[in-house]
Each structure stands twice: as structure tokens, then as C-alpha cells.
N, C-alpha and C positions, 0 to 999 in steps of 0.2 A: 698464385697465393691470394692476390687481391680479389680475384673472382670468387674464390672459396670463402673469403671473409665476407664479401658482399652477400653471397648466398646464405651464409649463416645468419647474418643480421636480418635478412629478409624473412627467413624461416622463423626467427625469434619474434619478429614484429607481427607476422601473421598469427603465430601462436598466442601472442598477447592479445591481439584483437579478438580471436576466437574465444579466449577465456572470458571475454566480457559479455558473451551471450547469456541470456537468462537460463538456458538449459544447464549451463555449467555452474552457475551460481546455485541453482536448485539442487544439482547433483552433489555438490561439495559442501553444502551448508551443514553446520553441526546438527546432529540428531536432537540436541537439547532444545533447539528452536521450534521444532515441530515434533515433539516427543512421540506422538502417535504413529508417525511414519518412520520406518528405517531407511537407510540409504538404498537398500535393495528395492524397497517400495518405490522410492523416488525414481530410481533408474528404470524400473518397470514402467512407470507412468510415462516417462520420457519416450521410451521405446514404443509403447502403445500409441501415443498421440502422434508421434512422427511417422507411424505406419497407418494412420487414419483409422485407428481402432479406439474403442472406448477405453479411456485411461483410468480404469477403476480397479483398485487393489484392496485386499483385505489387510488392515493395519494391525498394530500391536494390541488394540483393544478388541480385536475380533469383530470389528465393524468395517465399514468401507470408506475409503478416501478416493476422491475423483479429481483428476487434473482436467479442468474444463477448457482452458485456453493456455496456449504456450506459443509465444512469438520470440523474436530475437531480444526484446526488451520488456516483455510483459508476461505475467502469469496470473491465472485465476484458479484457485484450488478450493474445492469443497473438502475441508479437512475432516470434519465430522458433520453430523446432521445439524449441529448447532453452532458451527464455526466455519466461516469463510475466510480465506487468506488471499490477498492480492499482493503482488510484488511488481515494482517498476524500476528499471535502470534509469539513473539520472546522470546525464553527461556533465562532467565537471569542466568549468570554463577556466582551465589553467594551462592549456596547451598540451595536456597529456591525453592519452586515449582511455584512461581508466574511468570508471563510473562509481557512484554510490548506488546503493539499492535502498528503496523505501519499501517497507513491509507493513501492511495493514491487516490486522486480525479483527474480524467483526464477530462478536459472540451474541447469540440470542438466548435469553433465559431469565424471565420471559420477555424483557425489553432488550432492544439491540444496543450494543455499545462497541465502539471501535478503539483499538490501541495501535498507535503508530510507533515504528522504530526505524532507525536509519543505520546503515552499515557501510564500512569501507571494504575494499577488496581484502579477502581473508576473513571476512565476517567479523571484523572488529567494530563494535558498536560505537556510534557517535551520539552524543547527547542531543536529544531532539531540539533543545533550546538553541543549539548552535546553527540549526538549519531552518527553523521556523518559529514564529511566535504562535502558540496554540490559541485558538479562539476561546473567548469566555462567553458566558450566557448573554452579556450585554451586547456583544458583537452581532448576535442574531436578531436583535430587536430592530424592526423597521422604524427608521427615524425620518418620517415624511409627514406632510400635512394631511395626507390621506388617512392617517391613523389618529383618531380623536384622542384627546387627553384622557378621557374616561376609559379608553381601551388600552392605553399604554401599560404593558405588563411590568412587573418587577420580580425580583428574585423571591419575594414573599409569596408569589402565586404558585411556587413549585415546592412540592414535598421533596423531590429530588429531580435531577435532570441528567440525561445521557446524550452524548454526541456520537454520531456515526460519520464515517469518512469513506470516500470512494476514490479509487484510482481508475485511469482509463487507458485502454490500449493505444488510442489514436493521438494522445497528447501527453504533456508533462504537467498535468493539473491534478489537484485534489479538491473535491467538493465536500463540505461539511453540512450536516443537517442536525438540527436540534430535535430530539424526540420529545413530543409534547404530551405523551400519555400521563405524565406526572402533574399536569396543570390542574388547578382546582376549578376552572371554569372554561367554557367553550370559546368565549370571546378572545382570550389570550392566545388561542391556537391560530388565530388569523393574522397575527402581527409579527410573525417570525420569518426570516428570509434564509435562503440557502447561501452559503459562503463559498467562494472559489479562490483557491490559492494557486499561483503559477510559479513553476521552477524557472529561475533566471540564470542558471549555471553555477550559482553559489549558494542560493537558499530559496525557500518558498516565500513569495510575497503575496499579500492579499490583493485581489483584483478589485478595483474601485467599482462599486455598484452604480 
């Protein structure tokens, strides 16, 4: 009886670990999060890429979506011609085997802009503010002596501004870039820096430059 109980616990533990793989998150996500793709579309993509085939499917809009990269904890999806989706599993530092997932959608039209969302298992959304402090335009300004006072930009130089973000397969970091197409002069484009945030098991923290 004890052996049967131990075997049952082991099977449940293995099943829980398997459920944390990106393929399973992607397969079971609500259709509303990637409305263009159906669950069958996503399952087909998983099947294709795991069999070393081009994971390209015809979606709800009668265009194509392509799963470009899929690993145990990372996904890169060309949802439409103008929208790229990245997802990364984030291990939680609480002694549990569960993860959060970070999803970044980057839309081009005509300028690029990214939107970040976080989810618990079961695709329950978490407020972004609980897991990171989003950068502001001031965070991108290089604050060194190498930048002259006359070159120091301000918000007044922008008609509007857009921020893009990127996840990586090899680490648990996000990089942010400020799109400078909205600046009114070329000088201001030289004084902005890329920002890096690193996951510490509880939240994303900005890496000191």
C-alpha cells in the first residue's frame, strides 16, 4: 500500500513538473489572449515544431501565424505580420515548482510598441505593478558627463514616445528600448540607453548601468 501511495505521489509530481513546460502553457492558454489563433492552431504549431517542421498555420483571419522558437521555458511566435509574441516562464522563489509566465506582444504600426502581461498557473493575470516597476522616459536618459548639458533631452522633445521590450531564451531578463522616431531633433537620439531588468525569483529589478 505504501509503495502504491509513493508511486501515485511520484506520478503526480512528474505531471505537475511537465505542466510547467512552455508547450503546455501555450496549448492551454485561453483563446482570448491570442484571438487570431485557435487551440487547434496552437496544437498544430507544437506538433510541427517538435517534429522539425515549419510551424506555420492559417489562422482565424485567413493569414498565417508561425511558431519560430519553442523550448521548455521560452516561446517566440509571429502572430501576424505586424505582431510578435514572446513568452518566458519565470521560476518562483517560494519552494514550489510552479512558475509565472511573462508575455510580451510587440506591435508594429507604423512604430513599434510592446505590451507586457504576467500570469499565474491557470492563466490568472497578475498586475504588472506587482512584479516590476515599468520604466519611464526619464529612465532612458543617459546621465553621464559625456552628455553635454545642451544635448540633455527632455519630454518636451517628444511628440509621443513608444517603448519596446524583449525577452530571451537563454536568461530571465527583459531589455527595454525607447523608440526615438518621435524626437524633434537628431541630437536627442544619441543620449538614450537600453535598460535591462533581471528576474530575482520574486520580481524584475533594474540592472544598474
